[in-house]
LOTI-538862 format. One record per residue (C-alpha): residue in three letters; residue number from 1; x, y, z. Coordinates in steps of 0.5 Angstrom, whole numbers, plus 500, padded with zeros to 3 digits. Last residue first. Example, Ala and Ser with C-alpha at 12.3 -4.5 7.8 and 13.67 -1.06 7.14 Angstrom:
// residues 2
SER/2/527/498/514
ALA/1/525/491/516
END
This chain:
// residues 555
UNK/555/514/577/546
UNK/554/507/574/544
UNK/553/507/569/550
UNK/552/508/575/555
UNK/551/501/578/553
UNK/550/498/571/553
UNK/549/500/570/560
UNK/548/498/577/562
UNK/547/491/576/559
UNK/546/490/570/563
UNK/545/492/573/569
UNK/544/488/578/568
UNK/543/482/573/567
UNK/542/484/570/573
UNK/541/484/576/577
UNK/540/477/578/574
UNK/539/474/571/576
UNK/538/473/565/573
UNK/537/469/560/577
UNK/536/469/553/574
UNK/535/476/552/572
UNK/534/481/557/574
UNK/533/487/556/569
UNK/532/484/553/564
UNK/531/478/557/564
UNK/530/482/563/564
UNK/529/486/561/558
UNK/528/479/560/555
UNK/527/477/567/556
UNK/526/484/569/553
UNK/525/482/566/547
UNK/524/475/569/546
UNK/523/479/575/547
UNK/522/484/574/541
UNK/521/478/571/537
UNK/520/477/563/537
UNK/519/477/558/532
UNK/518/471/554/533
UNK/517/471/546/533
UNK/516/464/542/534
UNK/515/462/536/538
UNK/514/455/534/538
UNK/513/451/529/543
UNK/512/444/527/541
UNK/511/437/527/542
UNK/510/435/530/549
UNK/509/440/535/548
UNK/508/448/535/548
UNK/507/453/540/546
UNK/506/461/538/546
UNK/505/466/543/545
UNK/504/473/544/541
UNK/503/476/550/542
UNK/502/481/553/537
UNK/501/487/557/538
UNK/500/491/560/532
UNK/499/498/563/533
UNK/498/498/559/540
UNK/497/503/561/545
UNK/496/498/561/550
UNK/495/496/554/549
UNK/494/502/552/552
UNK/493/502/555/558
UNK/492/495/554/559
UNK/491/496/546/560
UNK/490/491/542/557
UNK/489/494/541/550
UNK/488/492/538/543
UNK/487/498/541/538
UNK/486/498/542/531
UNK/485/505/545/529
UNK/484/506/548/522
UNK/483/514/549/520
UNK/482/520/553/521
UNK/481/517/558/527
UNK/480/513/552/529
UNK/479/519/549/532
UNK/478/521/555/536
UNK/477/514/555/539
UNK/476/513/548/540
UNK/475/520/549/545
UNK/474/517/555/548
UNK/473/511/551/550
UNK/472/515/545/553
UNK/471/519/550/557
UNK/470/513/553/560
UNK/469/510/546/562
UNK/468/517/544/565
UNK/467/516/551/569
UNK/466/510/549/572
UNK/465/507/542/569
UNK/464/508/535/566
UNK/463/505/529/566
UNK/462/502/529/559
UNK/461/503/536/556
UNK/460/504/533/549
UNK/459/497/531/549
UNK/458/497/529/541
UNK/457/503/533/538
UNK/456/502/534/530
UNK/455/508/536/526
UNK/454/507/539/519
UNK/453/512/541/513
UNK/452/516/534/514
UNK/451/523/536/511
UNK/450/526/530/514
UNK/449/533/533/517
UNK/448/529/539/520
UNK/447/523/534/522
UNK/446/528/530/525
UNK/445/531/535/530
UNK/444/524/537/533
UNK/443/521/530/533
UNK/442/527/528/537
UNK/441/526/534/542
UNK/440/519/532/542
UNK/439/520/525/543
UNK/438/524/526/549
UNK/437/519/531/552
UNK/436/513/526/551
UNK/435/518/520/554
UNK/434/519/525/560
UNK/433/512/525/562
UNK/432/511/518/561
UNK/431/517/516/566
UNK/430/524/514/563
UNK/429/528/510/567
UNK/428/529/503/565
UNK/427/527/504/557
UNK/426/532/509/557
UNK/425/538/505/558
UNK/424/542/507/564
UNK/423/546/513/564
UNK/422/550/514/571
UNK/421/547/518/576
UNK/420/551/524/579
UNK/419/546/529/577
UNK/418/539/527/575
UNK/417/536/525/568
UNK/416/541/520/566
UNK/415/540/517/559
UNK/414/542/512/555
UNK/413/539/510/548
UNK/412/540/503/545
UNK/411/543/501/539
UNK/410/544/494/535
UNK/409/548/494/529
UNK/408/549/488/525
UNK/407/546/490/518
UNK/406/539/493/517
UNK/405/536/487/513
UNK/404/539/483/519
UNK/403/546/479/520
UNK/402/547/475/526
UNK/401/554/476/531
UNK/400/551/482/533
UNK/399/554/489/534
UNK/398/553/494/540
UNK/397/552/501/540
UNK/396/551/506/546
UNK/395/548/513/544
UNK/394/549/517/550
UNK/393/545/523/554
UNK/392/546/526/560
UNK/391/541/531/563
UNK/390/543/536/568
UNK/389/537/541/566
UNK/388/532/537/563
UNK/387/528/543/563
UNK/386/525/542/555
UNK/385/531/546/553
UNK/384/536/542/556
UNK/383/533/536/553
UNK/382/534/540/546
UNK/381/541/541/548
UNK/380/542/533/549
UNK/379/538/531/543
UNK/378/543/536/539
UNK/377/549/533/542
UNK/376/547/526/541
UNK/375/545/527/534
UNK/374/552/530/532
UNK/373/556/524/535
UNK/372/550/519/533
UNK/371/551/521/525
UNK/370/558/518/525
UNK/369/557/512/529
UNK/368/551/511/524
UNK/367/556/512/518
UNK/366/561/507/521
UNK/365/556/502/522
UNK/364/553/502/516
UNK/363/559/502/512
UNK/362/561/496/517
UNK/361/555/492/515
UNK/360/556/494/507
UNK/359/563/490/508
UNK/358/561/485/512
UNK/357/555/484/507
UNK/356/560/484/501
UNK/355/564/478/504
UNK/354/558/474/506
UNK/353/556/475/498
UNK/352/563/472/496
UNK/351/563/466/502
UNK/350/556/464/499
UNK/349/558/464/492
UNK/348/564/459/494
UNK/347/559/455/498
UNK/346/554/455/492
UNK/345/560/453/487
UNK/344/562/447/492
UNK/343/555/445/493
UNK/342/555/444/485
UNK/341/561/441/484
UNK/340/560/436/489
UNK/339/553/434/486
UNK/338/555/434/479
UNK/337/549/429/477
UNK/336/545/433/482
UNK/335/546/439/479
UNK/334/545/436/472
UNK/333/538/433/475
UNK/332/536/440/478
UNK/331/537/443/471
UNK/330/533/438/467
UNK/329/528/438/473
UNK/328/527/446/472
UNK/327/527/445/464
UNK/326/521/439/464
UNK/325/517/444/469
UNK/324/518/450/464
UNK/323/516/445/459
UNK/322/509/443/463
UNK/321/508/450/465
UNK/320/508/452/457
UNK/319/504/446/456
UNK/318/499/449/461
UNK/317/496/447/467
UNK/316/502/444/470
UNK/315/507/438/472
UNK/314/502/433/474
UNK/313/495/435/472
UNK/312/497/438/466
UNK/311/501/431/464
UNK/310/495/427/465
UNK/309/491/432/461
UNK/308/496/432/455
UNK/307/496/424/455
UNK/306/488/424/455
UNK/305/488/429/449
UNK/304/493/424/445
UNK/303/488/418/447
UNK/302/482/422/445
UNK/301/485/424/438
UNK/300/488/417/437
UNK/299/481/414/438
UNK/298/477/419/434
UNK/297/482/417/428
UNK/296/480/410/429
UNK/295/473/412/429
UNK/294/473/416/423
UNK/293/467/419/422
UNK/292/466/423/415
UNK/291/465/430/416
UNK/290/469/432/410
UNK/289/464/430/405
UNK/288/459/435/409
UNK/287/464/441/408
UNK/286/464/440/401
UNK/285/457/439/400
UNK/284/456/446/404
UNK/283/461/449/400
UNK/282/457/448/394
UNK/281/450/450/397
UNK/280/453/456/399
UNK/279/456/457/392
UNK/278/449/456/389
UNK/277/446/460/394
UNK/276/450/466/392
UNK/275/448/465/385
UNK/274/441/465/386
UNK/273/442/471/391
UNK/272/445/475/385
UNK/271/440/473/380
UNK/270/435/476/385
UNK/269/438/483/385
UNK/268/439/483/378
UNK/267/432/481/376
UNK/266/430/487/381
UNK/265/434/492/378
UNK/264/431/490/371
UNK/263/424/491/373
UNK/262/424/498/370
UNK/261/425/495/363
UNK/260/417/493/363
UNK/259/415/487/359
UNK/258/421/484/358
UNK/257/423/485/365
UNK/256/416/482/367
UNK/255/418/475/363
UNK/254/425/475/366
UNK/253/422/476/373
UNK/252/418/470/372
UNK/251/424/466/370
UNK/250/428/469/377
UNK/249/423/466/381
UNK/248/423/460/378
UNK/247/430/460/380
UNK/246/429/462/387
UNK/245/424/456/388
UNK/244/428/451/385
UNK/243/434/453/390
UNK/242/430/454/396
UNK/241/427/447/395
UNK/240/420/445/392
UNK/239/423/440/388
UNK/238/428/435/392
UNK/237/434/438/395
UNK/236/438/444/394
UNK/235/437/449/400
UNK/234/432/445/404
UNK/233/435/439/403
UNK/232/442/442/404
UNK/231/440/444/411
UNK/230/438/437/413
UNK/229/444/435/411
UNK/228/448/440/415
UNK/227/444/438/421
UNK/226/445/430/420
UNK/225/452/431/419
UNK/224/453/436/425
UNK/223/450/431/430
UNK/222/454/425/427
UNK/221/460/429/427
UNK/220/459/431/435
UNK/219/465/428/437
UNK/218/469/429/431
UNK/217/468/437/432
UNK/216/469/437/439
UNK/215/476/433/439
UNK/214/478/438/433
UNK/213/478/444/438
UNK/212/481/440/443
UNK/211/486/438/439
UNK/210/488/445/437
UNK/209/488/448/444
UNK/208/492/442/446
UNK/207/497/443/441
UNK/206/499/450/442
UNK/205/506/449/443
UNK/204/508/442/441
UNK/203/509/436/446
UNK/202/514/431/445
UNK/201/510/426/450
UNK/200/517/422/450
UNK/199/520/428/453
UNK/198/515/429/459
UNK/197/515/422/461
UNK/196/523/422/460
UNK/195/524/428/464
UNK/194/519/425/470
UNK/193/523/419/470
UNK/192/529/422/470
UNK/191/527/426/476
UNK/190/525/420/480
UNK/189/532/417/478
UNK/188/535/423/481
UNK/187/532/424/487
UNK/186/533/417/489
UNK/185/541/418/487
UNK/184/541/424/492
UNK/183/537/420/498
UNK/182/542/415/497
UNK/181/548/419/497
UNK/180/546/423/503
UNK/179/542/430/503
UNK/178/544/437/505
UNK/177/542/441/498
UNK/176/536/444/502
UNK/175/541/447/507
UNK/174/545/450/501
UNK/173/539/453/498
UNK/172/537/456/505
UNK/171/544/459/506
UNK/170/544/461/499
UNK/169/537/465/500
UNK/168/539/468/506
UNK/167/545/471/503
UNK/166/541/474/497
UNK/165/536/477/502
UNK/164/542/480/506
UNK/163/545/482/500
UNK/162/539/486/498
UNK/161/538/489/505
UNK/160/545/491/505
UNK/159/545/495/499
UNK/158/538/498/501
UNK/157/542/500/508
UNK/156/548/503/504
UNK/155/543/508/500
UNK/154/539/509/506
UNK/153/545/511/510
UNK/152/547/518/507
UNK/151/541/521/505
UNK/150/537/518/511
UNK/149/542/522/516
UNK/148/537/523/522
UNK/147/533/518/520
UNK/146/538/512/520
UNK/145/539/514/527
UNK/144/532/514/529
UNK/143/531/507/526
UNK/142/536/505/530
UNK/141/533/507/537
UNK/140/526/503/534
UNK/139/530/497/536
UNK/138/531/500/543
UNK/137/523/499/544
UNK/136/521/504/550
UNK/135/522/510/545
UNK/134/516/506/542
UNK/133/512/508/548
UNK/132/512/515/545
UNK/131/509/514/539
UNK/130/503/510/542
UNK/129/502/516/547
UNK/128/501/521/541
UNK/127/506/524/535
UNK/126/504/525/528
UNK/125/508/527/523
UNK/124/506/530/516
UNK/123/505/530/509
UNK/122/511/525/507
UNK/121/509/520/512
UNK/120/502/520/509
UNK/119/504/518/502
UNK/118/506/511/503
UNK/117/500/509/508
UNK/116/495/512/502
UNK/115/499/508/497
UNK/114/498/501/501
UNK/113/490/503/503
UNK/112/489/503/495
UNK/111/488/509/491
UNK/110/482/512/488
UNK/109/483/519/484
UNK/108/479/525/486
UNK/107/486/529/488
UNK/106/487/522/493
UNK/105/481/518/494
UNK/104/480/512/499
UNK/103/473/509/499
UNK/102/472/505/505
UNK/101/467/499/504
UNK/100/461/495/507
UNK/99/458/499/513
UNK/98/460/506/510
UNK/97/467/510/510
UNK/96/469/515/505
UNK/95/476/517/506
UNK/94/479/523/502
UNK/93/485/526/501
UNK/92/486/533/497
UNK/91/493/535/495
UNK/90/495/542/493
UNK/89/502/543/490
UNK/88/500/548/485
UNK/87/498/542/481
UNK/86/498/534/482
UNK/85/495/529/478
UNK/84/496/522/480
UNK/83/500/518/477
UNK/82/503/514/483
UNK/81/510/515/482
UNK/80/508/522/480
UNK/79/505/523/486
UNK/78/511/520/490
UNK/77/516/525/486
UNK/76/512/531/488
UNK/75/511/529/496
UNK/74/519/528/496
UNK/73/520/534/493
UNK/72/516/537/498
UNK/71/513/544/496
UNK/70/506/543/500
UNK/69/499/545/500
UNK/68/494/540/504
UNK/67/487/539/504
UNK/66/484/533/508
UNK/65/477/530/508
UNK/64/474/525/512
UNK/63/467/522/511
UNK/62/462/518/514
UNK/61/457/513/512
UNK/60/450/511/513
UNK/59/448/515/519
UNK/58/443/514/524
UNK/57/449/513/529
UNK/56/455/516/527
UNK/55/460/512/523
UNK/54/465/510/528
UNK/53/462/503/529
UNK/52/465/501/523
UNK/51/472/501/526
UNK/50/477/505/522
UNK/49/484/503/520
UNK/48/489/508/520
UNK/47/491/510/512
UNK/46/492/518/513
UNK/45/484/520/513
UNK/44/484/515/519
UNK/43/490/519/523
UNK/42/487/525/521
UNK/41/480/523/524
UNK/40/484/520/530
UNK/39/486/527/532
UNK/38/479/530/531
UNK/37/476/524/536
UNK/36/482/525/541
UNK/35/479/532/541
UNK/34/472/530/542
UNK/33/469/534/548
UNK/32/471/528/553
UNK/31/476/533/557
UNK/30/474/540/556
UNK/29/477/544/550
UNK/28/484/545/547
UNK/27/487/545/540
UNK/26/493/550/539
UNK/25/496/551/532
UNK/24/503/554/532
UNK/23/506/556/525
UNK/22/502/557/519
UNK/21/494/556/519
UNK/20/489/551/520
UNK/19/482/551/517
UNK/18/477/547/520
UNK/17/471/544/518
UNK/16/465/540/522
UNK/15/459/535/521
UNK/14/455/531/526
UNK/13/462/530/530
UNK/12/460/525/536
UNK/11/463/519/532
UNK/10/464/521/525
UNK/9/458/524/521
UNK/8/462/529/517
UNK/7/469/531/518
UNK/6/473/536/514
UNK/5/480/538/515
UNK/4/483/544/512
UNK/3/490/547/510
UNK/2/495/542/512
UNK/1/502/544/511
END
């Protein structure tokens, strides 16, 4: 469940912190007080795009932080997959927004936006106007069925998707190989030329790096020889070189040592230096002798490097890539040499994959139809609880001739909300208020199946009033018995059901406008209910009505 929300410098919010509770959390407030900003901040913390202009005026950055406590096994596995520390079921998600970047962290570990979006659906489900509109698209109805029996359907869907991609690749390969005899011969001749060119080069692994080092050495041979000869002159040349001077110094120290045995250590050190210098001079002489410039050898080296670089430009920027290109070309050449046999093989493979794909698609259809039976009944019962008294609800299946990663099923929710009226596609008849109630019914059913611990409803009361509003409030309270529910509402019937009631309030002065959120006491909650019932003027009668509404909600 969501334990805490902390928002700083976001739009109208200077800084606010909310501790949510179990069961039903209700947020109310005047229109424009900042309720949508608060819900938007939760969406943003869980990976939604954040516009730069959401940073509060005069501030360099904004911060959103969510703290969850969860017992979900799916969340634990995902945290282990991401290698993020996860102790005592606590998850802290934070996003810091600046003008230049957004920093995402989970339990103080930086994460990508992709990983944040993978984790968030396991923690909570948020329904708003956008999610309700998704019901108008029949392709989303299939997702709802798959979510309802996900444990059975997901493994078959994954196999189907894998086979579908294999099927598409084989079809693409077959399409690409659909060539005439003249084109096939032309392609073979071209491949033969490329294969021969690479083979004649007789490339060796690492050869290019070795030759490059040799080329650098030989191309600078004159400069190297000149500098090394100068060094040799300094260390072992004419009178006055380093070797002569150190030799004379050694003789001087012998004389000193004969007069003072304490100088023996100094003599030995200088003798060592003299010996090292002699060794150095011998090695330097050998190196100089090896640096004789051979013009013919240099030309051969240059030609070989030019050939390798030419092949790199055509076939790959390394010898390994050139060799791979060669191997791939040989494979293509062999396929074209036995073209009819190759095409027949692809067709046989395509036929086998299609048969397997048909089997998986049929399994998917069967599982979905099995799932649709109890799901239809559960949705129908939930809709009746939400004041669709004479509702009829069905799930219609059709099978396409075309394959997709999800099988061949197309599904449409069919509904009738009036007696005597035939069921019709949901998107043809549902109003905004009906959509929100249908989504509430579906979410309450899927939450049990998916094990989601927190449900958030943004203005679930759109387009409803009276008895229907009361039914919606009772449904929310029923859902909240098993999990945490957070809901924004304008209706007192729903607000009266709150286990925790929060007021979002906007205050202004000459310099700024600020939104804050407060947890209301029981008496403050009754006054807020009275405001929602009575508007500007709150009379004793309105207060008494609000108190009775609150008392009835507790029963």
